[in-house]
N, C-alpha and C positions, 0 to 999 in steps of 0.2 A: 577038104583041108589041103593046103599047099605044103610043099616040102619044108619051107621055112617055118610054117606054123607047127608042123610036127617037131622040128628041131627046137623050137621055143618050149614046147611041152616036155620034150626029153630033157632039156636043160633044167626046167623046173623040177622034174622028178628026181634027177640026179642030185641037184643041190639040196632038195628037201631031204633026200636019203643021207647024204654025206655032210651036209652043212648044218645050219642052225637058223632059228627064227631071229629076225632083226626087227626092231621097232624103228620106223622112219618117221620123223616128225618135222613139220614145217610150222613156223610162226609167222602169221601175217599181221603186221602192225595195225592197230585200230585206226579208224579214220579220225583225223584232227579236225576239231571244230574251232575256227578262229574267233568266233563270237564269245565262246565260253572259255577258250584257252585250254581246253581239255581234249583228251583223246578217248575214243571208244576202247573197250577192252580188246586186247590182242586175240586173234582167232588162231587156235591151235588145232592142227589137223595131224592125225597119226594113222599109219597103216603098218601092217605086218608084212614083211618080205622074207624071202628065203635067200640066205647068202652064205658065202664062205670067206672067212677072214684069214689072210695069208701074210707071211713075212715077205719082204722084198729080197731078191737074191743079190749077191755081191756084184754081179754084172749090172743089174739095174741101178745100184748105187753109183757105180762108175759112170754110167751113161746119162744119169739124170741128177743134176745138182740140186733139184728142188725136193728130193727125198731127204728127210731128216731122220736121225736115229729115233726109233720108236714108231715111225709111220708104218702103216699096214696097207696091204692091197685088199680091197673088198670087192667080191664079185657077187652081184645080185641078179637073180633070175627076173627077166622082164615080164614073163607071163604071170598074169594074176594081179599085177600092180594096179591100183586105182589111179595113181598119178606118178609121173616120173620124178625121181629125186632131182633136186637142183643144188646149186652151190651153197644155198642157205640152209639146206636140210641138215638135220642132226640125226646121227645113227646111235641107237642104244643097243649095245652088244655086251652081254655078260656083265651087266651092271655098270659099264663105262659108257660115257658119251663121247662120240667121235664126230669131228667136223670134216667136211669134204675139202680137199685141196685141189684146185683146178689143175688140169682139165677133167671133166667128167666124160668118160669114153663110153660110147654106145656101140655095141656090136649089132649091126642092123643090115644084114644082107637083103637086098631086094625089098627094102621098106618094111621089113618085119623085125621089130626089136626082139633080140634073143637074150641079151645079157648086158648089164651095165658093169663096167670096171672102174672102180674109184680108188683114189689114194685118200686115206683117211688119217686124221691126226687127233690124238686124245689130248 
């Protein structure tokens, strides 16, 4: 096991201990059939991740005009994810649904994903 693999495991352990479970969902639209004019049902995939939901600091508000009142910072442990969240993913946290605001930041030293840092909006 490399140093960064150990760091990814440590990040998962710490976020599991001090964070919370998050449901990450993706919806893939069903394939359109031009002959019938209909689409197949959407494919919904979900996975559970471990994350920490934080408020942005005043300094972050000053430096980034894309942050709106009510936005949160979400840090998700990369270890154990079946697939990486993307900009169309929805996060379900404490009964609220959150969307990802670009960009999606990956902490990835030496090619080993450790953490995803997201700006989310409800």
